[in-house]
C-alpha positions as CSV (number, residue, x, y, z in Angstrom):
1,M,108.3,99.2,97.2
2,S,105.9,101.9,98.5
3,T,106.9,104.3,101.2
4,R,104.7,104.5,104.3
5,S,105.5,105.8,107.7
6,P,104.6,103.8,110.8
7,V,102.2,105.4,113.2
8,L,102.1,104.7,117.0
9,I,98.5,105.6,117.8
10,G,96.7,105.7,121.1
11,L,99.2,104.0,123.3
12,L,99.1,104.7,127.0
13,G,95.8,106.4,126.8
14,S,94.5,108.7,124.2
15,L,98.0,109.9,123.2
16,A,98.5,110.3,119.4
17,L,102.0,109.0,119.0
18,A,103.7,109.4,115.7
19,A,107.0,107.6,115.2
20,C,110.0,108.5,113.1
21,G,109.4,109.7,109.5
22,P,109.2,107.9,106.2
23,D,112.1,106.3,104.4
24,A,112.3,104.7,101.0
25,T,113.3,101.4,102.6
26,N,110.3,100.9,104.8
27,N,106.9,99.5,103.8
28,R,104.8,99.8,106.9
29,P,101.1,99.1,106.0
30,D,99.9,102.3,107.4
31,A,96.4,102.8,108.7
32,P,94.6,104.6,105.8
33,V,95.9,102.2,103.3
34,F,93.6,99.4,104.4
35,G,89.9,100.2,104.6
36,G,88.2,98.4,107.4
37,R,91.4,98.1,109.4
38,C,90.8,98.5,113.2
39,G,93.0,101.2,114.5
40,N,93.1,103.7,111.6
41,M,90.8,106.3,113.1
42,V,88.2,105.7,110.4
43,V,84.9,103.8,111.1
44,E,84.6,101.4,108.2
45,Q,83.0,98.2,107.1
46,M,81.8,96.2,110.2
47,E,83.4,98.5,112.8
48,Q,81.2,100.1,115.5
49,C,84.0,102.6,116.5
50,D,87.6,103.3,115.7
51,D,89.6,105.5,118.1
52,G,92.9,105.1,116.3
53,N,94.3,102.2,118.4
54,T,93.7,98.5,119.2
55,T,94.0,99.0,122.9
56,P,91.0,97.8,124.9
57,G,89.7,99.5,127.9
58,D,89.2,103.0,126.3
59,G,85.6,102.5,125.1
60,C,86.5,100.9,121.8
61,T,87.8,97.3,121.8
62,A,90.7,95.8,120.0
63,D,88.4,94.7,117.2
64,C,86.6,98.1,117.1
65,K,83.4,97.2,119.0
66,V,81.9,99.6,121.5
67,E,82.7,98.6,125.1
68,Q,81.5,99.7,128.5
69,I,84.4,100.6,130.8
70,P,84.4,101.7,134.4
71,P,85.3,105.2,135.3
72,V,89.0,106.0,136.1
73,V,89.5,106.1,139.8
74,C,92.7,107.7,141.1
75,G,93.9,105.8,144.1
76,D,92.6,102.3,143.2
77,G,96.2,101.0,142.5
78,M,95.5,100.4,138.8
79,V,97.3,102.6,136.3
80,A,94.5,103.7,133.9
81,Q,95.1,105.2,130.5
82,S,94.9,108.8,131.7
83,E,97.1,108.3,134.7
84,G,100.9,108.5,134.9
85,C,100.9,106.4,138.1
86,D,98.6,105.0,140.8
87,D,100.0,104.0,144.1
88,G,96.8,103.0,145.7
89,D,96.1,106.3,147.5
90,T,95.4,110.0,146.8
91,D,98.1,111.4,149.0
92,G,100.6,113.9,147.5
93,G,104.3,114.2,148.3
94,D,104.9,110.4,147.9
95,G,105.9,110.5,144.2
96,C,102.4,109.9,142.9
97,S,100.2,113.0,143.3
98,S,96.6,113.3,144.4
99,T,95.6,113.3,140.7
100,C,97.8,110.3,139.9
101,S,100.5,112.1,138.0
102,V,104.3,111.5,138.6
103,E,105.6,114.2,140.9
104,T,108.8,116.1,139.9
105,G,111.9,114.4,141.3
106,F,110.4,110.9,141.3
107,T,110.1,107.9,139.1
108,C,107.2,105.4,139.4
109,A,106.9,101.9,138.1
110,G,104.3,99.0,138.1
111,A,100.8,98.8,139.4
112,P,100.2,99.7,142.1
113,S,102.9,102.2,141.4
114,V,106.1,102.2,143.5
115,C,107.6,105.7,143.4
116,T,111.2,106.4,144.2
117,E,112.8,109.8,144.8
118,Q,115.6,110.5,142.4
119,P,119.0,110.8,144.2
120,Q,120.2,114.4,144.5
121,N,123.4,113.6,142.7
122,A,121.6,112.1,139.8
123,M,121.0,115.2,137.7
124,G,120.3,113.5,134.4
125,T,123.9,113.9,133.3
126,C,126.1,111.7,131.2
127,A,128.0,110.6,134.4
128,N,124.9,110.3,136.5
129,P,121.8,109.6,134.5
130,F,118.3,109.5,135.9
131,E,117.2,105.9,136.1
132,I,113.8,104.3,135.5
133,T,113.4,100.8,137.0
134,L,110.9,98.8,135.0
135,A,108.4,96.8,137.0
136,A,105.8,94.3,135.8
137,D,102.1,95.2,135.6
138,A,99.1,92.8,135.7
139,N,99.5,92.0,132.0
140,G,103.2,91.1,132.3
141,N,104.4,94.3,130.6
142,L,107.3,96.1,132.1
143,T,106.5,99.8,132.7
144,G,108.1,102.8,134.3
145,S,107.8,106.6,134.1
146,G,109.6,109.7,135.4
147,T,109.5,113.5,135.2
148,G,112.1,116.1,134.7
149,D,112.9,119.8,134.0
150,T,115.7,120.6,131.6
151,S,115.7,124.2,132.8
152,T,118.1,122.8,135.5
153,G,120.3,121.0,132.9
154,S,122.8,121.9,130.3
155,S,123.6,120.9,126.7
156,Q,125.6,117.7,127.0
157,V,124.6,115.7,123.9
158,A,125.8,117.0,120.5
159,A,123.1,118.1,118.0
160,A,122.6,115.6,115.2
161,P,120.2,114.8,112.3
162,C,116.7,113.6,113.4
163,D,113.8,112.4,111.3
164,G,115.0,114.1,108.1
165,G,113.9,117.5,109.3
166,D,116.1,120.2,110.8
167,P,119.6,119.1,109.8
168,E,121.0,119.1,113.3
169,P,118.4,119.6,116.1
170,G,119.3,119.1,119.7
171,A,121.2,122.2,120.7
172,G,119.1,122.7,123.8
173,N,119.5,121.6,127.4
174,D,119.2,117.8,127.7
175,H,118.6,115.1,130.3
176,V,120.0,111.5,130.2
177,W,117.9,108.6,131.4
178,K,118.9,104.9,131.8
179,F,116.7,101.8,131.8
180,T,117.6,98.1,131.7
181,L,115.8,95.3,129.9
182,P,116.1,91.8,131.5
183,D,115.2,90.1,128.3
184,T,114.4,90.8,124.6
185,R,111.2,92.9,124.4
186,D,109.2,95.2,122.1
187,V,109.8,98.7,123.6
188,L,107.9,101.9,123.3
189,I,109.5,105.1,124.7
190,L,107.0,108.0,125.0
191,M,107.1,111.7,125.8
192,P,103.4,112.8,126.1
193,S,102.2,116.1,124.9
194,T,102.4,117.5,128.4
195,V,105.9,118.5,127.5
196,T,106.3,122.3,127.8
197,F,108.9,122.9,125.1
198,D,109.9,121.8,121.6
199,A,111.7,118.5,122.5
200,I,113.3,115.6,120.6
201,L,113.9,112.0,121.9
202,R,116.8,109.7,121.1
203,L,117.8,106.2,122.2
204,Q,121.5,105.2,122.5
205,T,123.7,102.5,123.9
206,A,126.1,105.0,125.4
207,P,124.8,108.0,127.4
208,C,126.2,110.9,125.4
209,D,127.5,109.5,122.1
210,V,125.0,110.1,119.3
211,G,127.1,107.7,117.2
212,T,125.5,104.9,119.3
213,E,122.0,105.9,118.4
214,I,119.8,102.8,117.8
215,P,117.7,102.8,114.6
216,E,114.0,102.1,115.0
217,F,114.0,100.0,111.9
218,T,116.2,99.6,108.8
219,G,117.0,102.9,107.0
220,V,115.9,105.4,109.6
221,D,117.4,106.9,112.8
222,G,116.7,106.4,116.4
223,C,115.4,109.9,117.0
224,S,111.9,111.4,117.2
225,D,111.2,115.0,116.3
226,Q,107.6,115.9,115.3
227,S,108.6,119.4,114.5
228,F,105.9,121.0,116.6
229,E,106.2,122.5,120.1
230,M,104.7,120.5,122.9
231,D,104.0,117.6,120.7
232,T,104.1,113.9,121.6
233,E,107.4,112.2,120.8
234,A,107.7,108.4,120.5
235,L,110.2,105.7,119.6
236,G,109.2,102.1,118.9
237,Y,111.5,99.0,118.7
238,V,110.8,95.3,117.8
239,K,112.9,92.7,119.7
240,L,115.2,95.1,121.5
241,P,117.8,92.9,123.2
242,A,118.4,92.6,126.9
243,G,120.8,95.3,128.2
244,S,121.0,98.9,129.5
245,Y,119.9,101.8,127.3
246,Y,120.0,105.6,127.5
247,V,117.2,107.9,126.5
248,I,118.1,111.4,125.7
249,V,115.5,114.1,126.2
250,D,116.8,117.1,124.4
251,G,115.6,120.6,123.4
252,L,115.4,121.5,119.7
253,D,117.5,124.6,120.1
254,A,119.1,126.6,122.9
255,A,115.8,128.3,123.9
256,A,113.9,125.0,124.2
257,K,113.8,123.8,127.8
258,G,111.2,123.0,130.4
259,T,109.3,120.2,132.1
260,Y,108.4,116.8,130.6
261,E,107.2,113.3,131.4
262,L,108.9,110.1,130.1
263,Q,107.1,106.7,129.9
264,I,108.5,103.4,128.9
265,V,106.5,100.2,128.1
266,A,108.3,96.9,127.3
267,T,106.0,94.1,126.1
268,T,106.6,90.5,125.1
269,T,107.5,90.5,121.4
270,T,104.8,89.1,119.0
271,C,107.0,89.2,115.9
272,G,106.8,85.7,114.4
273,D,103.2,84.8,115.5
274,G,101.7,85.4,112.1
275,N,99.7,88.5,113.2
276,F,100.7,92.0,112.4
277,L,97.6,94.1,111.4
278,S,97.0,94.9,115.1
279,D,100.7,95.4,115.9
280,I,101.7,99.0,115.2
281,L,105.5,98.1,115.3
282,E,105.4,95.4,112.6
283,F,105.6,95.8,108.8
284,C,104.8,92.1,108.1
285,D,104.6,88.8,110.0
286,D,105.0,85.5,108.1
287,G,104.8,83.3,111.2
288,D,108.5,82.6,111.7
289,G,111.5,84.4,113.0
290,D,113.7,83.9,109.9
291,S,115.3,86.5,107.7
292,G,115.9,86.0,104.0
293,D,112.3,85.0,103.2
294,G,110.9,88.5,102.6
295,C,109.8,89.2,106.2
296,S,112.9,89.6,108.5
297,S,113.4,88.3,112.0
298,K,112.3,91.8,113.2
299,C,109.2,91.8,111.0
300,E,110.4,94.3,108.4
301,I,109.9,93.8,104.7
302,E,113.3,93.0,103.2
303,D,114.7,94.7,100.1
304,G,113.5,93.3,96.8
305,W,110.4,91.7,98.3
306,T,106.7,92.6,98.7
307,C,104.5,91.2,101.4
308,D,100.7,91.3,101.3
309,N,98.3,92.1,104.1
310,S,97.2,88.6,105.0
311,E,98.0,87.0,108.3
312,P,100.5,85.4,108.2
313,S,102.1,87.6,105.6
314,V,102.8,86.1,102.1
315,C,106.0,87.6,100.7
316,T,107.1,87.4,97.1
317,M,110.1,88.8,95.2
318,G,109.4,92.3,94.0
319,G,108.1,92.7,90.4
320,G,106.5,89.2,90.4
321,G,109.8,87.5,89.4
322,S,108.7,84.3,91.1
323,A,105.2,84.3,89.7
324,V,104.0,81.7,87.2
325,P,101.1,81.7,84.7
326,P,98.0,80.1,86.1
327,A,97.0,76.6,85.1
328,A,93.6,74.9,85.1
329,G,92.2,75.0,88.6
330,D,94.5,77.6,90.0
331,L,91.8,80.3,90.1
332,V,88.2,80.2,91.3
333,I,85.3,82.6,90.4
334,N,84.3,83.4,94.0
335,E,81.6,86.1,93.6
336,V,79.7,87.7,90.7
337,M,77.4,90.7,90.5
338,L,75.1,90.1,87.5
339,A,72.5,92.8,87.9
340,D,73.6,96.3,88.9
341,G,70.5,98.1,87.7
342,G,72.1,101.2,86.4
343,E,70.8,104.8,86.8
344,T,67.1,104.1,86.0
345,N,66.4,100.6,87.4
346,N,67.0,100.6,91.2
347,G,70.8,100.6,90.6
348,V,73.4,99.8,93.2
349,D,76.9,101.2,93.8
350,T,79.1,98.2,94.4
351,N,82.3,100.0,93.3
352,C,81.8,102.8,95.8
353,D,82.3,105.6,93.2
354,G,79.0,107.4,93.9
355,S,77.7,106.7,90.4
356,L,75.1,104.3,89.1
357,K,76.1,104.1,85.4
358,N,74.6,101.0,83.7
359,N,76.9,97.9,83.9
360,A,79.7,99.7,85.7
361,D,78.8,98.1,89.0
362,E,78.8,94.5,87.7
363,F,81.8,92.7,89.0
364,I,83.7,89.4,89.0
365,E,85.9,88.3,91.9
366,L,88.7,85.8,91.3
367,V,90.6,84.1,94.1
368,N,94.0,82.3,93.8
369,K,93.2,78.9,95.3
370,S,96.7,77.5,94.5
371,S,99.9,77.6,96.6
372,K,101.7,79.6,93.8
373,T,102.0,83.3,93.1
374,L,100.2,83.7,89.8
375,D,101.1,86.0,86.9
376,L,97.8,87.1,85.4
377,T,99.2,88.8,82.4
378,G,97.1,88.0,79.3
379,V,94.5,86.0,81.2
380,T,91.0,86.7,79.7
381,I,87.5,86.8,81.1
382,D,84.4,86.0,78.9
383,D,80.7,85.7,79.4
384,S,78.6,83.4,77.2
385,A,78.0,86.2,74.7
386,S,81.6,87.2,74.2
387,L,82.9,83.7,74.2
388,S,80.6,82.8,71.3
389,G,80.8,86.1,69.5
390,T,83.4,88.1,67.7
391,Q,83.9,91.1,69.9
392,G,86.7,89.6,72.0
393,P,87.0,89.0,75.8
394,R,85.2,91.1,78.3
395,H,88.5,91.7,80.0
396,T,92.1,90.9,79.4
397,F,94.6,91.4,82.3
398,A,97.4,93.7,81.0
399,A,99.5,96.4,82.5
400,A,97.3,99.0,84.2
401,A,97.4,101.7,86.8
402,S,95.1,99.8,89.2
403,G,95.6,96.4,90.5
404,S,98.4,93.9,90.5
405,L,99.2,91.4,87.7
406,T,100.6,89.0,90.3
407,L,98.2,87.3,92.7
408,A,99.5,85.7,95.9
409,P,98.0,82.4,97.2
410,G,94.6,83.0,98.9
411,K,94.2,86.5,97.6
412,A,91.5,88.1,95.5
413,V,91.3,90.4,92.5
414,V,88.1,92.2,91.4
415,V,87.1,93.2,87.8
416,W,84.3,95.8,87.7
417,G,82.4,96.7,84.6
418,G,83.4,100.3,84.7
419,G,83.5,103.4,86.8
420,S,86.2,104.6,89.3
421,P,86.2,102.0,92.0
422,A,87.0,103.4,95.5
423,C,85.9,100.8,98.0
424,A,87.7,100.9,101.3
425,G,90.1,98.0,101.7
426,V,89.9,96.8,98.1
427,T,93.2,97.7,96.5
428,N,93.5,95.0,93.9
429,W,91.0,95.7,91.2
430,F,90.7,96.4,87.5
431,V,88.0,97.9,85.2
432,A,86.9,95.7,82.3
433,S,89.1,96.4,79.2
434,S,86.2,95.9,76.8
435,S,84.4,99.1,75.8
436,G,81.1,97.3,76.6
437,G,82.1,96.4,80.2
438,L,81.3,93.0,81.5
439,G,77.9,92.8,79.9
440,L,76.6,90.1,82.2
441,N,73.1,88.7,81.8
442,D,70.9,89.7,84.8
443,D,69.0,86.4,84.7
444,G,72.1,84.2,84.7
445,D,75.3,83.8,82.7
446,T,78.3,81.6,82.2
447,I,81.7,83.1,82.9
448,T,84.9,81.6,81.6
449,V,88.5,82.5,82.6
450,R,91.2,81.3,80.1
451,T,95.0,81.5,79.7
452,A,96.7,83.8,77.2
453,G,97.9,82.7,73.8
454,A,96.6,81.4,70.5
455,S,95.4,78.1,72.1
456,P,93.9,79.3,75.4
457,V,93.1,76.8,78.2
458,T,90.2,77.2,80.5
459,I,91.4,78.0,84.0
460,T,88.0,78.1,85.6
461,E,84.3,78.4,84.6
462,A,81.2,79.2,86.5
463,V,77.5,78.7,85.5
464,L,75.4,81.2,87.3
465,P,71.7,80.3,86.9
466,G,68.8,82.3,88.2
467,S,68.2,86.0,88.7
468,S,70.2,88.1,91.2
469,V,67.2,90.4,91.6
470,V,64.1,89.9,93.9
471,G,61.7,92.7,93.4
472,T,63.8,95.8,93.8
473,D,66.5,94.0,95.8
474,R,69.8,93.4,94.1
475,F,72.6,91.2,95.3
476,S,75.6,89.2,94.2
477,K,76.0,85.4,93.8
478,T,78.8,83.9,95.9
479,L,80.4,80.6,96.7
480,S,79.6,79.4,100.2
481,P,81.9,78.8,101.9
482,D,84.3,81.2,100.1
483,V,86.6,79.6,97.5
484,T,85.8,76.0,98.5
485,G,82.1,76.1,98.0
486,T,80.5,74.0,95.2
487,S,77.5,76.2,94.4
488,Y,76.6,79.8,94.3
489,G,74.1,81.3,96.7
490,N,72.4,84.7,97.1
491,H,74.9,86.9,99.2
492,P,72.4,88.4,101.7
493,A,71.1,84.9,102.6
494,I,74.6,83.8,103.8
495,G,76.4,87.1,104.8
496,P,75.9,90.4,106.5
497,R,75.9,92.4,103.2
498,H,74.3,92.2,99.7
499,W,77.8,92.0,98.1
500,S,81.5,92.0,99.2
501,P,83.8,92.5,96.2
502,G,87.4,91.9,97.2
503,R,86.4,90.6,100.7
504,K,85.0,87.4,102.1
505,I,81.3,86.7,102.8
506,D,81.7,87.8,106.4
507,D,83.4,91.1,105.1
508,S,86.8,90.1,106.4
509,P,89.8,90.5,104.1
510,F,91.2,87.7,102.0
């Protein structure tokens, strides 16, 4: 199982919020792993923009399209992304300042914000925590914020490990905050980069007992320490149960103290809805709330399982133990590039390696159309010449550094003729095992996929008549619609691109 650290990006404005560090037990599909994923801060594929989040209202929509947004107006009663509060006026001294920031000694919640002065005897101590009362905003989220200055505090909470960095950070002055959830929610606890000292953030069920710290997810702690001064700290939880919780704002060491802001957002949980690519807190989502099927009730990938990037997630036992060899009809040849042109004949770079070597950019895309996870080990691919000749198959699936030999239902695998494929978002691929590449005929060819063994059985076959070149224009042949189509058409006539190896006609992932 790969190790990837979850990243909380762009929440509550343009904050870059990194959650707790990596652990060998988590398998969060982190942003750069998928090309074309909205929210990974890289403009790819069909995106018009990508600001590192899927939050609309900041100029880039949830599906990475440019949007027009009205200017932020302090005093309009709506808490915009750059505002800590907005109580509907621009008066200072009432908890929400003339610039719409929470004033020291106050907590603010909801929109329009209602600000409350913290009682004088509530000094952020274990016995008398500061308290944030969460209030509903227009979207049904529960929100609240507050400010503090640990220069007036003392060191109450014991230092303890955090994020695998400094063995025992937290020797500085600290403040204790309390909030209460009325029901189960997904919760984000944020300390923006306006913090003036090197701070850490913990969540506990008891005010000063680090033994009650609540892990963000399996295998990690409930503490955030980005190891930089004045850096954003964030904690994120899926399905945090109803109850009272204590947030500890602590200094890294005895010299670390100063002012800070604390923000809490509690949203209705979406774990179990089958969608997770746009949810930064989920590692998978198979569409149910059950554990024991690979994707847990808290949308974490369970030990011994792997889950793909489809929505809903398809999870299989690690190592392909549940996979079976394909039978006739289990695979379909969905897309083929017959004519890549090479270096001297108007070549095209379908494998994204920056090279136009002859035959390297030919490709064959196979899709698992069955309901089974298939073990492709030993499966062969032939064209008409190799099937009738003596040189052997154009490609035989065997152990290799790239691609997976198991193929989940509805997923695709691409075999290129050669090169070093590097297309964003295409992670399941192979290079033809034959020294001659795929050797496809530019004017049409027959492709045959067969089972392994001395008596191979044809799994699928495609007859691709006609040229895939018009003048100097080159394109792939593809089924339309994907997988279920009965004939092959010229890709640019039915999709936005001239080819889409490893992706559907509309450039969306399989």
